C-alpha positions in Angstrom: 99.2 88.2 87.5 99.3 88.0 91.3 100.5 90.9 93.3 104.2 90.6 94.3 103.1 91.1 97.9 100.8 88.1 98.0 102.2 84.7 98.0 101.2 82.7 94.9 100.1 79.7 96.8 97.7 81.8 98.9 96.4 84.0 96.0 92.6 83.7 95.8 92.2 86.2 92.9 91.0 83.6 90.5 88.4 82.3 92.9 87.2 85.8 93.7 86.8 86.6 90.0 84.9 83.4 89.3 82.5 84.0 92.3 82.0 87.7 91.2 81.3 86.7 87.6 78.8 84.1 88.8 76.9 86.8 90.7 78.0 85.4 94.0 79.1 88.9 95.2 78.8 88.3 99.0 81.0 85.2 98.7 83.6 87.0 96.6 83.6 89.9 99.1 83.9 87.5 102.0 86.9 85.7 100.4 88.5 89.1 99.8 88.0 90.0 103.5 89.8 86.7 104.4 92.6 87.6 102.1 92.9 91.0 103.5 93.0 89.6 107.1 95.7 87.2 106.0 97.7 90.1 104.5 97.3 92.2 107.6 98.5 89.3 109.8 101.3 88.4 107.5 102.6 91.8 106.4 100.8 94.4 108.6 97.9 96.7 108.2 99.9 99.5 106.8 101.3 97.7 103.8 100.7 97.5 100.0 99.4 94.0 100.4 96.7 95.0 102.9 95.6 98.1 100.8 95.5 95.9 97.7 92.7 93.8 99.3 90.7 96.9 100.2 90.9 97.9 96.6 89.7 94.5 95.6 86.8 94.8 98.0 86.0 98.3 96.5 85.9 96.9 93.0 83.7 94.0 94.1 81.3 96.4 95.7 81.0 98.3 92.5 80.4 95.1 90.5 77.7 94.2 93.1 76.1 97.6 92.4 76.8 99.0 95.9 78.3 102.4 95.2 78.1 103.5 98.8 80.3 100.7 100.0 82.5 101.0 97.0 83.0 104.7 97.5 83.9 104.2 101.2 86.5 101.5 100.3 88.0 103.6 97.5 88.3 106.5 100.0 90.0 104.3 102.5 92.4 103.1 99.8 93.2 106.6 98.6 93.8 107.8 102.1 96.0 104.9 103.0 98.1 105.2 99.8 98.6 108.9 100.4 98.9 109.1 104.2 100.2 105.7 105.3 102.1 104.4 102.3 103.3 108.0 101.4 102.7 107.5 97.7 103.0 110.5 95.4 99.9 112.6 94.6 100.3 111.7 90.9 101.0 108.0 91.4 98.7 105.9 89.1 97.4 103.8 92.0 96.5 107.0 94.0 94.8 108.6 91.0 92.9 105.3 90.4 91.7 105.2 94.0 90.5 108.8 94.1 88.9 108.5 90.6 87.2 105.3 91.9 85.8 107.0 95.0 84.6 109.9 92.9 82.9 107.8 90.3 81.2 105.6 92.9 80.2 108.7 94.9 78.4 110.0 91.8 76.4 106.8 91.7 75.3 106.9 95.3 71.5 107.5 95.5 71.2 107.9 99.3 71.7 111.6 100.0 72.7 110.9 103.6 75.5 108.5 102.5 76.6 110.9 99.8 76.7 113.8 102.3 78.7 111.7 104.7 81.4 110.9 102.2 81.5 114.3 100.6 84.1 116.0 103.0 86.6 113.2 102.6 86.1 113.1 98.7 86.5 116.9 98.5 89.7 116.8 100.6 91.1 114.0 98.5 90.2 115.9 95.2 91.9 119.0 96.5 95.1 116.9 96.9 94.7 114.8 93.8 92.8 116.7 91.2 93.0 113.9 88.6 93.4 114.2 84.9 89.8 115.3 84.1 89.3 119.0 84.3 86.7 120.2 86.7 86.5 117.1 88.9 86.5 119.2 92.1 84.0 121.6 90.7 81.7 118.7 89.8 81.9 117.4 93.3 81.2 120.9 94.9 78.2 121.4 92.6 76.8 118.0 93.7 77.4 118.8 97.4 75.4 122.1 96.9 72.6 120.1 95.4 72.8 117.5 98.3 72.7 120.3 100.8 69.6 121.8 99.2 67.7 118.5 99.8 65.8 117.9 103.0 67.5 115.7 105.5 66.0 112.8 107.3 
């Protein structure tokens, strides 16, 4: 079902899904970027419609096995939902975004990328602890491991 903020005649969700399922991840992501730009031009950057397309891009990056990009996009989504859209800390979409960022961050194999995202993720987890106990502790333990690795 299309988002109520996206006009049905301009809704590219089905095409994006088909491209992604066909393994055409870059094309799917490019179409999502076009949809996001349309939402920004039509409704504004600080709207649910625009944030929705960032979420779509985060999901597509995860399907394309790019956890670094996916994590960054989920972080962007969570921060926008909390700080710009002023959603509640326990809103399902906020929890989904923080959980998505956390899950994708745990998949990042590039220590420099993981280190770069860690402060934002820790800050979000402090605000949105999630429903799984120990989520913040798990991040902090991983950060300690990352910090013990050589940089460069």
